[in-house]
N, C-alpha and C positions, 0 to 999 in steps of 0.2 A: 742473456749475456750482458754483462756490465762492463763499463769502460772507466779506466782511471787515467788521468793525465798528469804527467810530470813536466814542468817547464823550467828551463835553466837559462838565466841571462848572464852572460860572461862579458866583461869589459876587457877587450884586448887592445891596449894602447888607447886610441881615441875611438875605436870602432866597437860598437855594441853588437854582439853575436847572439842571435836567438836560436835556441834549440829546444825541442820538446819531443816527448815520446808518449804514446798512448798504448796501453796494454789492456787486453781483455781478461775477464775472470771466467772460470768455468767450473761446473759440477757435472759429472757424467757417470752413468751407471756402468759397472763392470761389463766388458764385452761390447760396449757401444763404441762409437768413434769420437775421438777428441780432436777439437780444432782450436788452436790458439793463434793469436796474431799480435804483432807489435807494429806500430806506425811511427816512423820518425819524420819530423819536419824540422828544417833549420838551415842556417847559412853555411854550415860546414859540410863538406862532401864526405860521404860514407866510403870507407875503404873496404870493410867486410862486415858481415853479420853472422853471429853464431848463437846457438842456444845451449843452455845448461839446465840439467835436472839435478837438484840437490848439490849443485856445485860441480857436477861432472858434465863435460861437454857431450852433447847429443850428436851422434854420428849416424846420419840416415843410411849410410852404406852398410852399417852393421845389422840392420833390421829392416826387412822389406815392408814391415807395417808402418814405418816412419817415413814421412816426407817433409822436406823443408824447401819452401819456395820463397825467393826474395825478388821483388820487382819494384820499379819506379812507382811512386804514388802521387797522383795529381800533377806533380811537376818534377823537374830535375832535382829540386831541393828536398824531395820527400821519398822515403822508401818504406815499403810494407813487407814484413817477413811473416810467413805463415808456417806453423808447425802442425802437422796432422799425424795422428796415430790411429790406426785401424784396430779395432778390438782391444781397447785399453785394458790393462791388467791392474789388479788391486795395488801392486807396489809401484805403479807409475803415477800415483797421486803425489801431491806435495808441491814443492816450490820449483817453478820454471823461470829462467832468466834469459831474456834476449839481450845480447851484447852488441852494440854498434861501435866498431872501431873506426875512428875518424882519421882523415888524412892530415889534419892540422892539430886539432884539440884532443883532449882526453876522451876516453871511451864513455859512452852513455848507455846506461842499463835500465831495463824495466823488468820488474818481477811479478809473476803471476802465481797465485795459489790455486791449485787444482784439487778439488774434492772428488775422489773416486769412491763410489759407494755401491752397495748391493742390498736389495731388500729380498729376504727369503720368501718366496711365494707361498701363500696359503694353499691348502688342497682345494680342489674344486668343491667337494662336499665335506662338511664336518658334522658328524652325528653325535647328538647328546653330549656336547662338550660342557665341562665345568668352567672352562675359560678358553679364550683365544689369545694366542701369543704371536706377535709379529716381531721378527728379528731383523735388525739392520746392521750392516757392517760398512765401515767407511773411514776416511781419514779425518772427517769432521762429524761430530754428533748431530743427528737430526734434532731440531729444537722443539718439535711438537708432533703429535699425531692426531689427525681428525678421523673420528669413527662415524660411519653412517650405516643405517639399518633400513634396507629397502628405500634408500634415498633420504630417509629422515634422520635427524641428528639425535633423536632419543627413541628408546624402546624399553618398556618396563622389564624385559628379560635381560637387559645388558646394563651393567653398572660398574662402578669403581675402576675406571681406566687409570692404570698406574704405570708410568714410565720407569724403566730400570735405570741402573747406573752405567754410564758409558765407560767401559773398561776394555783394554786390549782391542780398541777399534770396533767394539761391538756393543749393541744395546738392544734390549727387548722391551716391547710395550705389551701390557697385558690388560684384558678386559674380562670381567667376571660374567658368567652366563648362568641364569637361573632357568633351567629347562621346565620347571613346574609352571612357569608363566607363559609357556608356549603350548597351544592346544594340540592334542593328538590329531594326527592326520592333516595338520595345517601345511600350507605351502612353505617351501624353504624360505628363510629370511636371508637376503643377500647382505652380507656384512663386508664393508669396505674400509680399509685403513689407508689414509693418505698422509705421507710424511712431508714435512716442510723444513726449510732451512732459513735462517736469518739472511736476508740479502741475496737469496738464490731463487731462480725462477723454476728450477727443476723440482718436481713433486712426485717421487716414485710412489706407486700405489699397488695394492694387492687386495683381492677379495675372495671370499668363500661363501657358500650357501649353507647356512646352519639348518639342519633337519632334525626333527624329533623322531628318532627311530623307536618304534614300539611294536608290540605284537597286536595286530588287529584281530587275530583269532588265537587266543591264548590256549595253553594246555588245559584239559578238563581237570576239575578238582577231584582227583582219584587218590584214595589212600593206599590201595593195593591192587594187584592184578589177581583175579580169581579164575580167569579163563586160561585155556592152554597157552594162548598168546593174545596180545592186545596191541593194536596200532595206535600210536599217539602222533598227532600232527599239530602244527601251528603255522600261522601266517604272519609275516612281519611287513610293516609299511616301509617304503623306501623310494627315493627318487631315482636311484641307479642301482639295480639289483646286483651289478657286478662288483659293487663296493663293499658288500657285507656278506657274512656267512652265518648261518644258524648252526651252532655247535651244541650237541647233545651230551648229557652226562647222566650216569647212574651213580648217585653218591658223588664222589670226587673223581670218578673214572670217566674219561671221555669215550663216547661211542664213536668208533671210526666208521667211515664210509656211510654216514647218515646225512641226508640233505634236509628236507623239511618234514620228515617223519621218522619214527623209530619203532621197531617191534621188540617188545620186551617179553621174555619167557615168564611163565607162571611162577609166582612166589618171589619174583625179583622186586627190587625197589622200584618205585615209580620214577621215571626219568624227569629231568629238568632241561630246559633249553635256554641258551643265552645268545645274544647278538654280539658279534665282533666284526 
């Protein structure tokens, strides 16, 4: 959280009146909780405090997720107002203004810019990818993305990290994957993407485990079937067997109800198997 201070010195006749207001800044992920605060200190007494979002007054009575609490701060000459939103929504980002109406002088305002963002989580496992894409949505574009591979900043199989263009509050970051540089049967590589923003402390992140899916027991090299019937079988490598299916084909026709083996009648074409 960062703080900004605005100080106003007003000469009223021969008396110098000091007034200042401090406001927080915030970035928060969609569905998380948002907390904003304004702190006023000064010689003038506060008559009332209100909050605006995009110029529209925020009414806590209209939404049970919203709470506004104002109380004395440090001394009778200071007041702190806090705005809280539970489960913030994407359209609740933008400009927030706290307005202190004074009993004597003109009102004093403090404006806060709130970034509401969401990073689209990567799947737990990614098999044989040609690239990995991380998508981010928000009111302000992420300034950069840091990739790590099993905790390291470099890996020969991953290259060309390319950020996209921030349009319609969305941006995608892509990194190319060369699966030929990953050994068959090797352990999954944990790939993490961490986004960052200029001047913000929040760093949303997501990760996936890149796995080289392959047939550890491939189909035999058979040109044709000469027996009355023949069984074909193959075995695939995998970290989580629930995440993939072996699909069988004869020519371009899929064989239904086949799992890891298929029986082909005599004089039929030899089947092929693919991982999906």
